[in-house]
C-alpha positions as CSV (number, residue, x, y, z in Angstrom):
1,X,-97.2,-205.1,71.9
2,X,-96.5,-205.7,68.2
3,X,-94.7,-202.3,67.8
4,X,-92.4,-203.1,70.6
5,X,-91.7,-206.5,69.2
6,X,-90.9,-205.0,65.8
7,X,-88.4,-202.6,67.3
8,X,-86.4,-205.1,69.3
9,X,-84.0,-206.0,66.5
10,X,-83.2,-202.3,66.1
11,X,-82.4,-201.8,69.7
12,X,-80.2,-204.8,69.7
13,X,-78.2,-203.4,66.7
14,X,-77.8,-200.1,68.5
15,X,-76.4,-201.8,71.6
16,X,-73.9,-203.8,69.5
17,X,-72.7,-200.6,67.7
18,X,-72.4,-198.8,71.1
19,X,-70.4,-201.7,72.5
20,X,-68.1,-201.9,69.4
21,X,-67.5,-198.0,69.6
22,X,-66.7,-198.4,73.3
23,X,-64.2,-201.3,72.6
24,X,-62.5,-199.4,69.8
25,X,-62.1,-196.3,72.0
26,X,-60.7,-198.3,74.8
27,X,-58.3,-200.2,72.4
28,X,-57.2,-196.9,70.8
29,X,-56.5,-195.4,74.3
30,X,-54.5,-198.5,75.2
31,X,-52.6,-198.6,71.9
32,X,-51.7,-194.9,72.3
33,X,-50.3,-195.4,75.8
34,X,-48.5,-198.5,74.7
35,X,-46.8,-196.5,71.8
36,X,-45.9,-193.6,74.1
37,X,-44.5,-196.1,76.7
38,X,-42.5,-197.9,74.0
39,X,-41.1,-194.7,72.6
40,X,-40.0,-193.5,76.1
41,X,-38.8,-197.0,77.0
42,X,-40.4,-196.8,80.3
43,X,-42.9,-199.8,80.0
44,X,-43.2,-201.4,83.4
45,X,-39.9,-199.5,84.5
46,X,-39.4,-197.0,87.3
47,X,-36.8,-194.3,87.1
48,X,-33.4,-195.7,86.1
49,X,-31.4,-196.3,89.2
50,X,-27.9,-194.8,89.8
51,X,-25.2,-197.4,89.5
52,X,-21.6,-195.9,89.6
53,X,-19.5,-199.0,90.0
54,X,-19.1,-202.5,88.4
55,X,-17.3,-205.4,89.9
56,X,-17.1,-208.6,87.7
57,X,-15.7,-211.6,89.5
58,X,-14.9,-214.6,87.2
59,X,-14.2,-217.7,89.4
60,X,-12.5,-219.9,86.7
61,X,-13.8,-223.5,86.3
62,X,-16.7,-223.0,88.8
63,X,-19.4,-225.4,88.0
64,X,-22.8,-223.9,88.8
65,X,-24.4,-226.9,90.6
66,X,-21.7,-227.0,93.2
67,X,-22.9,-223.7,94.9
68,X,-25.5,-224.0,97.6
69,X,-27.8,-221.6,95.9
70,X,-27.8,-223.9,92.8
71,X,-28.6,-227.0,94.7
72,X,-25.5,-228.3,96.6
73,X,-26.6,-229.4,100.0
74,X,-23.2,-228.9,101.6
75,X,-22.2,-225.6,103.3
76,X,-19.7,-224.7,100.5
77,X,-20.8,-221.1,99.7
78,X,-22.6,-219.3,102.5
79,X,-21.5,-215.9,101.4
80,X,-22.1,-216.3,97.7
81,X,-25.5,-217.9,98.6
82,X,-26.5,-214.9,100.8
83,X,-25.6,-212.5,97.9
84,X,-27.8,-214.6,95.6
85,X,-30.7,-214.6,98.1
86,X,-30.5,-210.8,98.4
87,X,-30.0,-210.3,94.7
88,X,-30.7,-211.9,91.4
89,X,-29.8,-215.5,90.4
90,X,-29.9,-216.8,86.9
91,X,-30.8,-220.5,86.5
92,X,-29.8,-220.9,82.8
93,X,-26.6,-218.9,82.1
94,X,-24.2,-220.4,79.5
95,X,-20.7,-220.0,78.2
96,X,-20.1,-220.3,74.5
97,X,-17.0,-222.4,74.8
98,X,-15.8,-224.3,77.9
99,X,-12.2,-223.1,77.6
100,X,-10.7,-220.1,79.5
101,X,-9.3,-217.8,76.7
102,X,-12.3,-217.8,74.2
103,X,-14.9,-217.8,77.1
104,X,-13.4,-214.7,78.7
105,X,-12.9,-213.1,75.3
106,X,-16.7,-213.5,74.7
107,X,-17.4,-212.3,78.2
108,X,-15.5,-209.0,77.7
109,X,-16.3,-208.4,73.9
110,X,-19.9,-209.7,73.5
111,X,-18.7,-211.7,70.5
112,X,-18.9,-215.4,69.7
113,X,-15.6,-217.2,69.6
114,X,-15.5,-217.7,65.8
115,X,-15.4,-213.9,65.4
116,X,-12.0,-213.3,66.9
117,X,-8.5,-214.9,67.0
118,X,-6.2,-214.9,70.0
119,X,-4.5,-212.7,70.8
120,X,-7.5,-210.4,70.5
121,X,-7.1,-207.7,67.8
122,X,-6.9,-204.2,69.4
123,X,-9.5,-202.9,67.0
124,X,-12.2,-205.0,68.7
125,X,-14.2,-202.9,71.2
126,X,-14.1,-204.4,74.7
127,X,-16.4,-203.7,77.6
128,X,-13.5,-202.2,79.4
129,X,-12.5,-199.8,76.5
130,X,-16.0,-198.5,76.2
131,X,-16.3,-197.8,79.9
132,X,-12.9,-196.1,79.9
133,X,-14.0,-193.8,77.0
134,X,-17.0,-192.9,79.1
135,X,-15.0,-191.8,82.1
136,X,-14.8,-195.1,84.0
137,X,-11.5,-196.1,85.9
138,X,-10.8,-199.7,84.5
139,X,-8.6,-202.2,86.3
140,X,-8.1,-206.0,86.0
141,X,-6.5,-208.3,88.6
142,X,-6.0,-211.7,87.3
143,X,-4.0,-214.9,87.9
144,X,-1.6,-215.2,85.0
145,X,-1.8,-218.2,82.7
146,X,-4.4,-217.7,80.0
147,X,-5.4,-214.5,81.6
148,X,-2.2,-212.7,81.1
149,X,-2.4,-209.5,79.1
150,X,-0.5,-210.8,76.1
151,X,-3.6,-212.7,74.9
152,X,-5.4,-209.3,74.4
153,X,-8.4,-210.5,76.6
154,X,-7.6,-207.6,79.0
155,X,-7.5,-204.9,76.2
156,X,-9.1,-201.7,77.4
157,X,-8.1,-202.1,81.1
158,X,-5.8,-199.2,81.8
159,X,-4.5,-200.9,85.1
160,X,-3.6,-204.5,84.8
161,X,-2.0,-206.9,87.3
162,X,-1.9,-210.3,85.7
163,X,0.6,-212.1,87.9
164,X,-1.3,-212.5,91.2
165,X,-0.7,-215.8,93.0
166,X,-3.2,-216.8,95.9
167,X,-6.3,-215.3,97.2
168,X,-4.7,-213.3,100.1
169,X,-2.5,-211.4,97.6
170,X,-5.5,-210.8,95.3
171,X,-7.5,-209.4,98.2
172,X,-4.6,-207.1,99.3
173,X,-4.2,-205.6,95.9
174,X,-7.9,-205.1,95.4
175,X,-8.4,-203.4,98.8
176,X,-5.5,-201.1,98.1
177,X,-7.0,-200.2,94.7
178,X,-10.5,-199.6,96.1
179,X,-9.1,-197.3,98.8
180,X,-7.6,-195.1,96.1
181,X,-10.6,-195.2,93.7
182,X,-13.6,-195.3,96.1
183,X,-14.8,-191.8,94.9
184,X,-14.6,-192.5,91.2
185,X,-16.7,-194.4,88.8
186,X,-14.9,-197.7,88.1
187,X,-15.1,-201.2,86.4
188,X,-13.1,-203.7,88.2
189,X,-12.5,-207.1,86.7
190,X,-11.3,-209.9,89.0
191,X,-10.3,-213.5,88.1
192,X,-9.0,-216.4,90.1
193,X,-8.0,-220.1,89.2
194,X,-8.5,-221.1,92.8
195,X,-11.3,-223.6,91.9
196,X,-9.3,-224.8,88.9
197,X,-7.1,-227.8,88.4
198,X,-4.9,-228.9,90.0
199,X,-7.5,-229.8,92.6
200,X,-6.0,-228.9,96.0
201,X,-8.1,-227.4,98.9
202,X,-6.8,-225.7,102.0
203,X,-6.5,-228.4,104.6
204,X,-9.2,-227.1,106.9
205,X,-11.8,-227.1,104.1
206,X,-10.6,-230.4,102.8
207,X,-11.1,-232.0,106.2
208,X,-14.5,-230.4,106.5
209,X,-15.8,-232.2,103.3
210,X,-13.5,-235.3,103.0
211,X,-14.6,-238.8,103.8
212,X,-12.0,-240.0,106.3
213,X,-12.7,-243.7,105.5
214,X,-11.5,-243.2,101.9
215,X,-8.6,-245.5,101.1
216,X,-8.1,-244.8,97.4
217,X,-5.1,-243.3,95.6
218,X,-6.2,-239.6,95.6
219,X,-4.5,-237.3,98.1
220,X,-5.1,-233.6,98.6
221,X,-2.0,-232.6,96.5
222,X,-1.5,-231.4,93.0
223,X,0.8,-234.2,92.1
224,X,-1.8,-236.9,93.3
225,X,-4.9,-235.3,91.6
226,X,-3.1,-234.6,88.4
227,X,-1.9,-238.0,88.2
228,X,-5.2,-239.6,88.7
229,X,-6.9,-237.3,86.2
230,X,-4.3,-238.1,83.6
231,X,-4.4,-241.9,84.1
232,X,-8.2,-241.9,84.2
233,X,-8.5,-240.0,81.0
234,X,-6.0,-242.3,79.2
235,X,-7.9,-245.4,80.4
236,X,-5.0,-246.6,82.5
237,X,-7.0,-247.0,85.6
238,X,-10.6,-247.6,86.5
239,X,-12.7,-244.8,88.2
240,X,-14.6,-245.8,91.3
241,X,-17.5,-243.8,92.7
242,X,-15.5,-243.1,95.8
243,X,-12.6,-241.7,93.7
244,X,-15.0,-239.3,91.9
245,X,-16.5,-238.2,95.3
246,X,-13.0,-237.7,96.6
247,X,-12.3,-235.2,93.8
248,X,-15.6,-233.5,94.5
249,X,-14.7,-233.1,98.2
250,X,-11.5,-231.3,97.2
251,X,-13.3,-229.2,94.6
252,X,-15.9,-228.2,97.2
253,X,-13.1,-227.3,99.6
254,X,-11.7,-225.0,97.0
255,X,-15.0,-223.3,96.5
256,X,-15.3,-222.8,100.3
257,X,-11.9,-221.0,100.2
258,X,-13.2,-218.7,97.4
259,X,-16.3,-218.1,99.3
260,X,-14.3,-216.7,102.2
261,X,-12.5,-214.3,99.7
262,X,-16.0,-213.1,98.5
263,X,-17.0,-212.5,102.1
264,X,-13.9,-210.4,102.8
265,X,-14.2,-208.4,99.5
266,X,-17.8,-207.6,100.2
267,X,-17.0,-206.5,103.7
268,X,-14.5,-203.9,102.2
269,X,-17.2,-202.6,99.9
270,X,-19.4,-202.1,102.9
271,X,-16.6,-200.4,105.0
272,X,-15.9,-198.0,102.1
273,X,-19.7,-197.3,101.8
274,X,-19.7,-198.0,98.2
275,X,-21.9,-201.1,98.3
276,X,-25.1,-199.3,97.5
277,X,-23.9,-197.8,94.2
278,X,-22.0,-200.9,93.0
279,X,-23.3,-203.8,90.8
280,X,-21.5,-206.9,92.0
281,X,-21.5,-209.8,89.5
282,X,-20.3,-213.3,90.1
283,X,-20.0,-215.8,87.3
284,X,-17.5,-218.3,85.7
285,X,-16.1,-219.1,82.2
286,X,-17.2,-222.8,82.3
287,X,-17.9,-225.8,84.4
288,X,-16.1,-229.0,84.9
289,X,-16.9,-232.6,84.2
290,X,-16.2,-235.2,86.9
291,X,-16.5,-238.3,84.8
292,X,-20.2,-238.0,84.2
293,X,-19.3,-238.6,80.5
294,X,-16.3,-240.8,81.1
295,X,-13.9,-238.0,81.2
296,X,-12.4,-235.4,83.7
297,X,-11.9,-231.9,82.4
298,X,-13.6,-228.7,81.3
299,X,-15.4,-230.8,78.6
300,X,-15.2,-234.3,77.2
301,X,-14.4,-235.3,73.5
302,X,-17.8,-237.2,73.4
303,X,-19.9,-234.4,74.9
304,X,-18.1,-231.0,74.6
305,X,-21.2,-228.9,75.5
306,X,-22.8,-230.8,78.3
307,X,-24.6,-228.5,80.8
308,X,-22.0,-229.3,83.4
309,X,-19.4,-227.9,81.1
310,X,-21.3,-224.8,79.7
311,X,-23.7,-223.8,82.4
312,X,-22.2,-221.3,84.7
313,X,-23.4,-219.5,87.8
314,X,-24.6,-215.9,87.4
315,X,-25.4,-213.9,90.5
316,X,-25.9,-210.2,90.5
317,X,-26.1,-208.2,93.7
318,X,-27.1,-204.5,93.3
319,X,-28.9,-202.7,96.1
320,X,-29.6,-199.7,93.8
321,X,-32.0,-202.0,92.0
322,X,-34.1,-202.5,95.1
323,X,-34.7,-206.1,94.5
324,X,-35.5,-208.9,96.9
325,X,-34.5,-212.5,96.0
326,X,-35.2,-213.1,92.4
327,X,-34.7,-216.2,90.3
328,X,-34.7,-215.7,86.6
329,X,-35.2,-218.9,84.5
330,X,-34.6,-217.4,80.9
331,X,-31.8,-218.4,78.8
332,X,-28.8,-216.0,78.9
333,X,-25.2,-216.1,77.7
334,X,-22.0,-214.6,78.9
335,X,-22.0,-212.4,75.8
336,X,-25.2,-210.7,77.2
337,X,-23.3,-209.2,80.2
338,X,-21.4,-206.4,78.4
339,X,-24.5,-204.8,76.9
340,X,-26.3,-205.3,80.3
341,X,-23.6,-203.4,82.1
342,X,-23.5,-200.7,79.4
343,X,-27.3,-200.2,79.7
344,X,-27.0,-200.0,83.5
345,X,-24.3,-197.4,82.9
346,X,-26.5,-195.5,80.5
347,X,-24.0,-195.9,77.8
348,X,-24.9,-196.7,74.1
349,X,-24.4,-200.3,73.2
350,X,-22.4,-201.0,70.0
351,X,-24.2,-202.5,67.1
352,X,-21.4,-205.1,66.7
353,X,-22.2,-206.6,70.2
354,X,-23.9,-210.0,69.6
355,X,-25.2,-210.2,73.2
356,X,-28.6,-208.7,74.2
357,X,-29.0,-206.7,77.5
358,X,-31.1,-208.3,80.1
359,X,-30.9,-205.2,82.3
360,X,-34.8,-204.8,82.3
361,X,-35.0,-208.2,83.9
362,X,-33.0,-207.0,86.8
363,X,-35.5,-204.3,87.6
364,X,-38.8,-205.9,86.7
365,X,-39.3,-209.6,86.0
366,X,-41.8,-209.0,83.2
367,X,-41.0,-206.5,80.5
368,X,-42.5,-206.4,76.9
369,X,-39.4,-204.8,75.6
370,X,-37.2,-207.9,76.3
371,X,-37.7,-210.8,74.0
372,X,-37.1,-214.3,75.4
373,X,-33.9,-215.9,74.0
374,X,-35.0,-219.1,72.2
375,X,-31.5,-220.7,72.2
376,X,-28.0,-220.3,73.2
377,X,-25.0,-221.2,71.0
378,X,-21.8,-223.0,71.6
379,X,-18.7,-223.5,69.4
380,X,-15.1,-224.6,69.4
381,X,-12.7,-225.2,66.5
382,X,-14.1,-228.6,66.0
383,X,-17.7,-228.4,67.3
384,X,-20.7,-226.2,67.1
385,X,-24.1,-226.5,68.8
386,X,-27.0,-224.7,70.4
387,X,-29.4,-225.4,73.3
388,X,-33.1,-224.5,73.7
389,X,-35.1,-225.2,76.8
390,X,-36.0,-228.7,75.4
391,X,-33.2,-229.7,72.9
392,X,-29.4,-229.6,72.4
393,X,-27.8,-230.2,69.1
394,X,-24.0,-230.9,68.8
395,X,-22.2,-231.1,65.4
396,X,-18.7,-232.4,65.0
397,X,-17.0,-230.5,62.1
398,X,-14.3,-233.1,61.5
399,X,-16.4,-236.2,61.3
400,X,-19.9,-234.6,60.4
401,X,-21.4,-236.7,63.3
402,X,-24.5,-235.1,64.9
403,X,-25.9,-235.6,68.3
404,X,-29.3,-234.5,69.6
405,X,-30.4,-234.6,73.2
406,X,-33.9,-234.4,74.8
407,X,-33.3,-232.2,77.8
408,X,-36.9,-232.6,79.1
409,X,-36.8,-236.4,79.4
410,X,-33.0,-236.7,79.6
411,X,-31.5,-233.8,81.5
412,X,-28.2,-235.7,82.1
413,X,-27.8,-235.9,78.3
414,X,-27.0,-239.6,78.0
415,X,-29.0,-240.6,75.0
416,X,-28.5,-239.4,71.5
417,X,-31.9,-239.2,69.7
418,X,-30.6,-237.8,66.3
419,X,-31.3,-241.2,64.6
420,X,-34.9,-241.5,65.8
421,X,-36.3,-238.1,64.6
422,X,-37.2,-237.1,61.1
423,X,-34.5,-236.2,58.7
424,X,-36.4,-233.0,58.0
425,X,-36.5,-231.9,61.5
426,X,-32.7,-232.6,62.0
427,X,-31.9,-230.7,58.9
428,X,-34.0,-227.7,60.1
429,X,-31.9,-227.7,63.3
430,X,-28.6,-228.0,61.4
431,X,-29.7,-225.1,59.2
432,X,-30.0,-222.9,62.3
433,X,-26.3,-223.6,62.9
434,X,-25.5,-222.8,59.3
435,X,-27.2,-219.4,59.7
436,X,-25.6,-218.7,62.9
437,X,-22.2,-219.4,61.4
438,X,-22.7,-217.4,58.3
439,X,-23.8,-214.4,60.5
440,X,-20.6,-214.7,62.4
441,X,-18.6,-214.9,59.3
442,X,-20.2,-211.7,57.9
443,X,-19.6,-209.8,61.2
444,X,-16.1,-211.1,61.3
445,X,-15.4,-209.6,57.8
446,X,-17.3,-206.4,58.8
447,X,-14.9,-205.9,61.8
448,X,-12.0,-206.3,59.5
449,X,-10.7,-209.4,61.2
450,X,-10.5,-211.8,58.2
451,X,-6.9,-210.7,57.3
452,X,-3.9,-208.7,58.6
453,X,-1.1,-207.9,56.2
454,X,2.4,-207.8,57.4
455,X,4.0,-204.5,56.7
456,X,7.3,-206.1,55.7
457,X,6.0,-208.9,53.5
458,X,8.1,-212.1,53.0
459,X,11.6,-212.7,51.6
460,X,11.7,-214.0,48.0
461,X,14.4,-216.6,48.8
462,X,13.6,-220.2,49.8
463,X,14.1,-221.5,53.2
464,X,17.9,-221.9,54.0
465,X,19.0,-225.3,54.4
466,X,21.2,-226.8,57.2
467,X,21.7,-230.4,58.7
468,X,18.2,-230.2,60.3
469,X,16.3,-229.1,57.2
470,X,14.5,-231.1,54.5
471,X,12.9,-230.3,51.1
472,X,10.4,-232.6,49.5
473,X,9.2,-232.5,45.9
474,X,7.4,-235.1,43.7
475,X,9.0,-236.2,40.3
476,X,7.6,-237.3,37.1
477,X,8.1,-241.0,37.7
478,X,6.0,-241.3,40.7
479,X,9.0,-240.9,43.1
480,X,9.9,-238.4,45.6
481,X,13.0,-236.5,46.1
482,X,14.1,-235.0,49.3
483,X,17.2,-232.9,50.0
484,X,19.1,-231.8,53.0
485,X,22.2,-229.7,53.1
486,X,24.4,-232.8,52.8
487,X,22.6,-235.1,50.5
488,X,19.9,-235.7,48.0
489,X,17.9,-239.0,48.1
490,X,15.2,-240.4,45.9
491,X,12.4,-242.7,47.1
492,X,9.9,-244.8,45.1
493,X,6.4,-245.2,46.4
494,X,3.6,-247.5,45.5
495,X,1.0,-245.8,43.4
496,X,-1.7,-247.0,46.1
497,X,0.1,-244.8,48.5
498,X,0.6,-241.7,46.4
499,X,-1.2,-240.1,43.5
500,X,0.3,-237.2,41.6
501,X,-1.5,-234.4,39.8
502,X,-0.5,-231.0,38.3
503,X,1.1,-229.0,41.1
504,X,2.1,-225.5,41.6
505,X,5.4,-225.9,39.6
506,X,5.3,-229.4,38.3
507,X,3.8,-232.5,39.8
508,X,2.0,-232.1,43.2
509,X,1.1,-234.7,45.7
510,X,-2.7,-235.5,45.9
511,X,-3.7,-236.6,49.2
512,X,-6.1,-239.6,49.1
513,X,-8.5,-240.4,51.9
514,X,-7.3,-243.2,54.1
515,X,-3.9,-243.3,52.4
516,X,-0.5,-242.2,53.9
517,X,3.1,-242.4,53.3
518,X,6.2,-241.9,55.5
519,X,9.4,-240.2,54.7
520,X,12.5,-240.9,56.9
521,X,13.6,-237.7,58.7
522,X,16.6,-238.4,61.1
523,X,16.9,-235.0,62.6
524,X,15.5,-232.8,65.4
525,X,13.1,-229.9,65.5
526,X,14.4,-227.0,67.6
527,X,12.4,-225.1,70.3
528,X,14.4,-221.9,69.6
529,X,13.6,-221.4,65.9
530,X,12.2,-223.1,62.8
531,X,9.7,-223.1,60.0
532,X,7.6,-225.4,58.0
533,X,6.2,-224.3,54.6
534,X,4.4,-225.7,51.7
535,X,2.1,-224.9,48.8
536,X,-1.6,-226.1,49.2
537,X,-4.5,-226.2,46.9
538,X,-8.0,-227.8,47.6
539,X,-8.5,-230.3,44.8
540,X,-12.3,-229.8,44.9
541,X,-14.9,-227.8,46.8
542,X,-15.8,-229.6,50.0
543,X,-19.5,-230.3,50.6
544,X,-18.8,-231.4,54.3
545,X,-16.2,-230.6,56.9
546,X,-12.8,-232.2,55.9
547,X,-9.5,-232.6,57.5
548,X,-7.6,-231.8,54.3
549,X,-4.1,-232.4,55.4
550,X,-2.2,-233.9,58.4
551,X,1.5,-233.7,58.8
552,X,2.9,-235.8,61.7
553,X,6.5,-235.4,62.7
554,X,7.0,-238.6,64.6
555,X,9.4,-239.7,67.2
556,X,9.3,-242.8,69.6
557,X,6.8,-241.7,72.3
558,X,4.8,-238.8,70.8
559,X,4.5,-236.6,67.8
560,X,4.0,-233.1,66.7
561,X,1.0,-232.9,64.4
562,X,0.1,-230.0,62.1
563,X,-3.5,-230.4,60.9
564,X,-5.6,-228.3,58.5
565,X,-9.4,-228.5,58.5
566,X,-12.0,-226.9,56.3
567,X,-15.3,-226.2,58.0
568,X,-18.3,-226.4,55.5
569,X,-20.5,-224.3,57.8
570,X,-18.3,-221.2,57.5
571,X,-18.8,-220.6,53.7
572,X,-18.3,-217.2,52.2
573,X,-18.5,-217.1,48.4
574,X,-15.6,-219.2,47.2
575,X,-13.8,-219.3,50.5
576,X,-14.0,-221.8,53.3
577,X,-13.1,-221.0,57.0
578,X,-10.1,-223.1,57.9
579,X,-8.3,-223.9,61.1
580,X,-4.7,-225.0,61.2
581,X,-3.8,-226.7,64.5
582,X,-0.5,-227.5,65.9
583,X,-0.9,-230.4,68.4
584,X,1.5,-232.2,70.7
585,X,0.4,-235.8,71.1
586,X,-0.5,-237.5,73.2
587,X,-1.2,-234.5,75.3
588,X,-3.7,-232.9,72.9
589,X,-4.6,-230.2,75.4
590,X,-1.4,-228.6,74.4
591,X,-2.8,-227.2,71.1
592,X,-2.4,-224.0,69.3
593,X,-5.1,-223.0,66.7
594,X,-4.9,-220.6,63.8
595,X,-8.0,-219.5,62.0
596,X,-7.9,-218.4,58.3
597,X,-9.8,-218.3,55.1
598,X,-9.0,-220.6,52.2
599,X,-10.3,-220.2,48.6
600,X,-10.7,-223.7,47.2
601,X,-9.8,-222.5,43.7
602,X,-6.5,-221.2,44.3
603,X,-3.0,-222.2,45.4
604,X,-1.9,-221.0,48.9
605,X,1.5,-220.6,50.4
606,X,1.4,-221.8,54.0
607,X,4.2,-220.8,56.4
608,X,4.4,-221.7,60.0
609,X,7.3,-220.0,61.7
610,X,8.5,-219.9,65.2
611,X,11.2,-218.0,67.1
612,X,11.7,-217.1,70.8
613,X,8.4,-218.5,72.0
614,X,6.4,-216.7,69.3
615,X,4.7,-218.4,66.5
616,X,3.2,-217.0,63.2
617,X,1.0,-218.5,60.6
618,X,1.1,-216.8,57.3
619,X,-1.1,-217.6,54.3
620,X,0.2,-216.1,51.0
621,X,2.5,-213.7,52.8
622,X,-0.4,-212.3,55.0
623,X,-0.5,-212.8,58.6
624,X,-3.4,-215.0,59.5
625,X,-2.5,-215.3,63.3
626,X,0.2,-214.5,65.6
627,X,0.3,-216.1,69.1
628,X,2.8,-215.4,71.8
629,X,1.7,-218.1,74.2
630,X,3.8,-220.7,72.2
631,X,5.4,-223.1,74.7
632,X,8.7,-224.9,74.6
633,X,6.8,-228.2,75.1
634,X,6.0,-228.4,71.5
635,X,9.6,-228.6,70.3
636,X,12.0,-230.4,72.6
637,X,14.9,-231.0,70.3
638,X,13.9,-234.7,70.0
639,X,15.1,-236.9,67.2
640,X,12.3,-237.2,64.5
641,X,12.2,-240.6,62.9
642,X,9.9,-239.8,60.0
643,X,7.2,-237.5,58.6
644,X,3.8,-239.0,58.0
645,X,1.5,-237.2,55.5
646,X,-2.2,-237.9,54.9
647,X,-5.4,-236.1,54.1
648,X,-8.1,-235.8,51.4
649,X,-9.0,-233.6,48.4
650,X,-6.0,-231.4,48.5
651,X,-2.6,-231.1,46.7
652,X,0.7,-230.4,48.5
653,X,3.7,-229.1,46.6
654,X,7.3,-228.2,47.7
655,X,7.1,-229.1,51.4
656,X,10.1,-227.9,53.3
657,X,11.2,-227.9,57.0
658,X,13.9,-226.0,58.6
659,X,15.5,-225.1,61.9
660,X,15.9,-221.6,60.5
661,X,13.0,-219.2,61.4
662,X,11.7,-216.7,58.9
663,X,10.7,-214.2,61.6
664,X,14.0,-212.4,61.9
665,X,14.2,-212.1,58.1
666,X,10.7,-210.9,57.9
667,X,11.3,-208.1,60.5
668,X,14.6,-206.9,59.0
669,X,13.7,-207.0,55.3
670,X,11.0,-205.5,53.2
671,X,10.9,-208.0,50.4
672,X,7.8,-209.2,48.5
673,X,7.0,-212.9,48.2
674,X,7.7,-214.4,44.8
675,X,4.8,-216.8,44.4
676,X,6.7,-218.7,41.6
677,X,9.5,-219.5,44.0
678,X,12.0,-218.5,41.3
679,X,10.9,-220.9,38.6
680,X,10.6,-224.1,40.5
681,X,13.9,-223.3,42.3
682,X,15.7,-223.3,39.0
683,X,14.3,-226.5,37.7
684,X,15.0,-228.3,41.1
685,X,18.5,-227.0,41.2
686,X,17.6,-225.8,44.6
687,X,18.5,-222.1,44.4
688,X,20.9,-221.0,47.0
689,X,19.3,-218.8,49.7
690,X,21.8,-216.0,49.1
691,X,20.8,-215.6,45.3
């Protein structure tokens, strides 16, 4: 008995060793199989399905929660709901910017909006261009407006029809195209504004959802709904719950009409027997706010990234994936669609794509190869933000204001909690935005999008003068001289209004925060041609976002405003990312934006020139942005009463305004810009434009 007792510890040690060896062997076998699976990319995946065709339908302005499959109890979308129940539905899909041009650009390039300018540079690889290079027929059918080919959003599509009005016409053109290309691999992009403002529903669908006891001002006409929205947003009328519901009734009727179009389109796919090899994707570019945040529109000034604005439907129906109804609650973004489609097509994904493919999720819900996305990002020219499952941060570049929302306890995003959390935590959240913006800036530079040089350069002469031109220059005695073709006048200003420092050629005007001055300007700006140019230098490096200058050309009822803003988040070495905006007030939705880079240590020559509905921004003779969706609504040949100038921490020198455009001169002559402007225009002798 004693011997047995003495050997017990030895036996126990042997058992432990055996168990340890067995565990290590099992772990080694598991690890080996895991590595093999990872290398072959077949973990939890069956053989890759054959998908020959891709149809991407963007229903502009479609808010996710108005579809039945996303919670609307009304029978507004039976066909779309059926596709969702048979396919895959994403609960948390987001657009980076609730505005049609940048959102669709991101959708088709897999890039965030701060990477590109509009129109899109042809050097940017698009989903369509990559598919075309790999043997796919590519075609786009869109509904004009922002989705016209002039904006570059449709780059890469070899067949484009961007002037389609009405769902019946859209359906006819698609059916004709499908009949001709049914036996080929294709990528078909479809876009409709039918759910967009102006809110007008087909009468039968309007009557289906309308409250017939409603006695308010809103009728089912474009004139009526537009008038109500405009007056409500300007605070001229009060908005009652029944008014808001009336607009939702019309909106739901529009959705029902589009749902019928989807039914017909899908019936054609079935008739042509291409349904089984087609991936059919339904999404939108943004949602719509119906006064939840005291504003009607794609987004509100107080809450630009509310979920009702940025959350979009994303439904994928693809019989080749052999999926039953699947609901995916991971965070995804529109920029994730291009790499997903390329992976489904077995095409290499470009390294410059910022989105991540979620194709593995379409085949098996759980996959170790696919990391969960922790946050999605948003940005406009004024705001940036991001959303996790629990929090949403919004930062206003202009004011520096920060807002933070607790999405768990406040899903409607009504309470800003940025003031009640620790400064350290808030700073860590803002740092995420800084890193995000800096990565975008690096990629923008890598793609060669920071600067495009005009082949011809600029003429060396100053702007020509006529009766509608003006030249402003500060003098040594704290006065200002301004000249037109017919006269020269000197104005004295109080030193509290103005401050002069060393300028480009003599004295320059230092813009002081909260100070402004006005200069009489009894003339008109022409819609046919014109130019505004001046020299600009940042007086010191900005630590926060600043609106560095603001030029308002004022008339009785409205004004044309040219604003320059430096964004502190977009810092690269000595440069700051800047945006120059041209805004028609009070209708600020009529805005053109130009993105550029400023060095705060140097003088810059700014030229804004327009001609024949085309507008250029040039910085130091280089083309920063060129846009051909310039509208005549900006310049209406109205009499301008005065120019108001204000800003902070920058110096302006030699401001001139002319009804003569530079564009025709730039195109015809190959002259290099003389940065000295010919010795201060021969000591303010105002050199003749012919010399």
